[in-house]
BADRENVEX-498672 format. One record per residue (C-alpha): x negated, y negated, z; residue in one letter. Coordinates in pm, whole numbers, always signed. Example, Ala and Ser with C-alpha at 12.3 -4.5 7.8 and 13.67 -1.06 7.14 Angstrom:
BEGIN
east	north	up	code
-1230	+450	+780	A
-1367	+106	+714	S
//
This chain:
BEGIN
east	north	up	code
+0	+0	+0	M
-112	-351	-83	F
-25	-597	+194	E
-51	-949	+55	V
-20	-1286	+226	N
+18	-1579	-11	I
+38	-1955	+16	D
+45	-2252	-216	G
-59	-2603	-118	A
-63	-2947	-280	S
-239	-3268	-183	A
+49	-3494	-278	G
+375	-3388	-430	N
+280	-3347	-711	P
-94	-3349	-668	G
-401	-3129	-688	P
-288	-2782	-587	S
-423	-2444	-489	G
-320	-2087	-423	A
-449	-1871	-139	G
-417	-1494	-138	I
-517	-1243	+129	V
-499	-886	+3	L
-532	-590	+237	K
-557	-237	+108	Q
-687	+69	+292	N
-825	-153	+567	G
-1024	-361	+316	K
-959	-737	+300	L
-1007	-954	-7	E
-965	-1331	-17	H
-881	-1540	-322	F
-865	-1917	-376	S
-732	-2043	-709	F
-729	-2411	-809	P
-400	-2478	-991	L
-434	-2832	-1123	G
-155	-3085	-1071	E
+180	-2952	-951	M
+422	-2979	-662	D
+407	-2764	-351	N
+695	-2533	-449	H
+544	-2459	-790	L
+213	-2384	-615	A
+395	-2131	-393	E
+555	-1963	-695	F
+223	-1959	-882	T
+46	-1803	-582	A
+301	-1520	-589	C
+253	-1470	-962	M
-126	-1455	-926	K
-100	-1209	-636	A
+118	-978	-844	L
-127	-998	-1134	E
-411	-893	-901	I
-206	-605	-762	C
-118	-480	-1111	I
-484	-503	-1222	E
-563	-279	-923	N
-291	-26	-1015	H
-81	-96	-705	A
+210	+140	-648	Q
+347	-35	-338	T
+320	-410	-276	V
+445	-603	+24	W
+414	-980	-20	I
+452	-1214	+275	R
+504	-1587	+225	S
+597	-1877	+449	D
+797	-2033	+164	S
+1167	-1969	+217	Q
+1238	-2120	-127	A
+1012	-1865	-296	L
+1133	-1563	-100	V
+1501	-1651	-154	Q
+1445	-1716	-526	A
+1276	-1377	-573	V
+1537	-1193	-366	E
+1828	-1358	-550	K
+1646	-1358	-886	E
+1760	-1717	-927	F
+1629	-2069	-880	V
+1815	-2393	-956	K
+1519	-2602	-1068	S
+1431	-2566	-1435	A
+1066	-2635	-1344	A
+1042	-2309	-1149	Y
+1247	-2082	-1376	K
+963	-1973	-1610	P
+737	-1881	-1317	V
+1020	-1698	-1140	L
+1089	-1501	-1458	Q
+721	-1406	-1475	E
+724	-1301	-1108	I
+1030	-1084	-1168	L
+875	-927	-1480	A
+551	-851	-1294	L
+736	-709	-994	S
+917	-467	-1227	Q
+576	-313	-1311	Q
+526	-210	-947	I
+721	+100	-834	P
+783	-37	-481	L
+786	-414	-436	F
+889	-603	-123	F
+879	-972	-36	I
+933	-1113	+310	K
+936	-1456	+470	W
+694	-1502	+761	V
+640	-1803	+988	P
+348	-2030	+900	S
+157	-1918	+1210	K
+140	-1567	+1059	E
+7	-1701	+730	N
-289	-1913	+842	K
-562	-1742	+637	M
-367	-1773	+310	A
-298	-2139	+396	D
-670	-2206	+455	E
-757	-2042	+123	L
-492	-2248	-61	A
-624	-2570	+95	R
-979	-2472	+2	K
-863	-2417	-357	A
-728	-2773	-377	I
-1086	-2898	-352	H
-1196	-2667	-634	L
-982	-2863	-885	N
//
């Protein structure tokens, strides 16, 4: 099982943004920081999820459990719907990627349980 904590962050809304991903598999931790360019915080959250799924698929994941502190992201994925046209293409990509994983779960967690992913996302902002 791949246990994945994700976070997106923006310095400004919109502003320079980053994605942070903490991937745990078989007791091994991997950390990722991706600069995302200019976008708003919600789009950074969605993009972090998309990138995490891409990494899991590249590693032939069969079971993926994503944890995010973004209620907007988690609800959009669970309902397979988002109102904002800006987020629809990324949500569609997330849904398409999740279909490639036999068992996929997403769960909201409080920010205090997502600190490492948050730090990695903030670090990525400075890589822009």
